[in-house]
C-alpha positions, 0 to 999 in steps of 0.5 A: 514072913522075909527070906534071907539072902543067905536063903534065897542063895542056897536055894537057887537052881541049878539051872538059874541063869545067875548072870541075869542078876549081876547085869541087872545090878550091875546096870543099876548100880552103874546109873547110880555112880554115874549121876553122882559123879555127873552131879555138878552142885554150886552155889549157883544150882546143879549142873552136868560135869558132862557138860562143863568138860565136854571131853568127858563125855566119851564117857558116857559110852561105858557109863549109859548101860541102862540098855543093858538092863532093858535088854535083861528085861526082856529076857526075864519077861521072856522066861516068866511069861512062858512058864505063867503060860505052862500053867495056865491050862488054856485060860488067859494069863496077860493080866496075871503077867502084869501084876507079876512083873509089876508088883516088886517095881511099882510098890517101891516106886509109888511109896518113894514118889507119895513120900517126895510128894508130902515133902514138896507139899510141905516145902512150898506150903512152908514158902521154902520152895523157890530155894537153888538147891531146893527148887532144882532137887523138886525138879531133878528128883524124879526125873530117873523115872523115865526108865520105869515108865519104859519099862512098864511099857516094855512089859504091857508089850512082851505078850504080842512082841514074844510071839512075834519073837517066836514066829520071826527070830532076829526078823522082829528085831529087824523090823524094829531097828529098821522102823528106829532108823526110818524115823531117824531118816524121817527126822533129820532128813525130811524135817517130820514133826513129832515123828521121833518121839516114836522111838521111845517105842522103837529103839527101847523095844528092838532091845528088849527084843534082844532079851528074848533072843538070848533067852532062846540062846539066839545071841551065838555071835556076841563079838560082831553084835559088839564090833557091828554096834560099836562101828555103828554108832562111832560113824553116826556120830562122825558123819551124823548129826548125832552127839557124842553123849549117850545122855542128854546134855543141857541146851543141845539141840539133838539129844541121844535119850530123849528121843532115843536115835539109831545111834543109841540103839547101836550103843545097846547093840555093842553093849549086849554084845559087851556083856554077853562075851563075859558071859561065860567066866562070870558065871563061873565066877558067880558059882562062888557062895559068897560072890551069890549071896552078894548078887542076891542081897543087892538085887534084892534092894536094888531098886530102892537103892536107885530110886533114892540115890538122888534123894541122898546126893541132894542130902550130901550137897544140902549138909554142906551148904547147911553146915557153910561149908564152901563148895568149889567150882564144878570140875576143879581141883579142889572140887575133884578131891571132895568127890570120893568123899561125897560119893562116901556120903551119898552111898552111905545114906543110900544105904540108910533109905534102903533100910528103912524101904526095902520092905516095899521091895520084898518079892511077892509071890505071883498071881495064877491065871483064872477066869477073871472077867475083863481082867486083860482090858482091866490090866491094860488100862492100868498098865497104860495109866501107871507108864503115864502117870509115871512118864509124866512125873519123869517131865514135870517133877514136884516144884510148883504143886500149888501153883499147876506148873505142868509139862506136855506129854504126848501133846497134852498137859499134865501135872504132877498131882495128876501123874501121881493120881494116873499111876496110883490109881493104874497100879490099882487097876492091875492089882484088882484084876488078877485073883489071889491065888498065887505060883512061883515065877522064874525070871 
């Protein structure tokens, strides 16, 4: 049975942290708007506006807001795991926790992947996969899935890192941040090969750890956190080998994003401090019924909108080309004049995709912990396969399905079909790792 956003909003407990829900929606919405703005499509293919106009790269210090999403994830994971553990009566909860956190994330993601895989296969069988826009779309449409793969890793590591947080507090965060700094020293000062890839874990898990600190009310001086993070990022960019942009730029030798750098971690610190400064006034604003109902409704479809927003944008450009309309050169006055129209059209198409696929994001009650043989190892294997499959697909894209196109994932080549197979098999293992009896979780 589907529950309306109004009913969910009216049933909100008084002690729920509504600001976290707003941050989740706002962070994904900002990423969507940034992608729509940065895409610079011309007759020659798809470029990046920030690469064409380097002065605009400073905007990424506000638009690269994914650290806020991971910060919110840490907060929610801490509340959910503790809520489940209190109901467990000493039983293992790892498998139940993984299944509870992943169902709402994996179902819409796998539907998106399977629909696009079917489209890609159809296009390539018809011999139309080599067109400029079509080929670019098949490469690009899965790229945003990287963040889902990283998020899956955060869910997997929540129990041990939460225990470290409960034992050591800020010192646990400092250890992760120090490890990220050491990785950059080994990378840039000593040229140690491949060490930079460790920061996919250290940087993002450090940001995730800040969510644990928020859950326990231990971020007491957000202004100092924001100032320290902003100053650190500015100094690293000014004095070190770090680029100005907090998102990846085509052709650059060093990216702050892939792999993440200490500069990106400092950027995350300043964003976390900044949003914490706004928490009190935002909480009062969210007490307004109409505002809260809007946030609840948006939160219920945010992941679906994120998954399909690039599809909508590419469809808008495809329609322009299909209708024989000239595409202005990116960053020209004519191009900027079309931006509002393109964004409105992409938003409308995204709303259509949300209406079509939102049911796969509908929340489901969480499984209760119970004695299921080998549940923990099965769930651990399942989430590992999921994150490797999703990360692999974000790298390979869906072009060249019939030619065996591959990308290197942790020193091993992976193809798109193999990545999809890993993700589906992993989701099945996680789903089978917990019993059918259910409880409700917070967060």
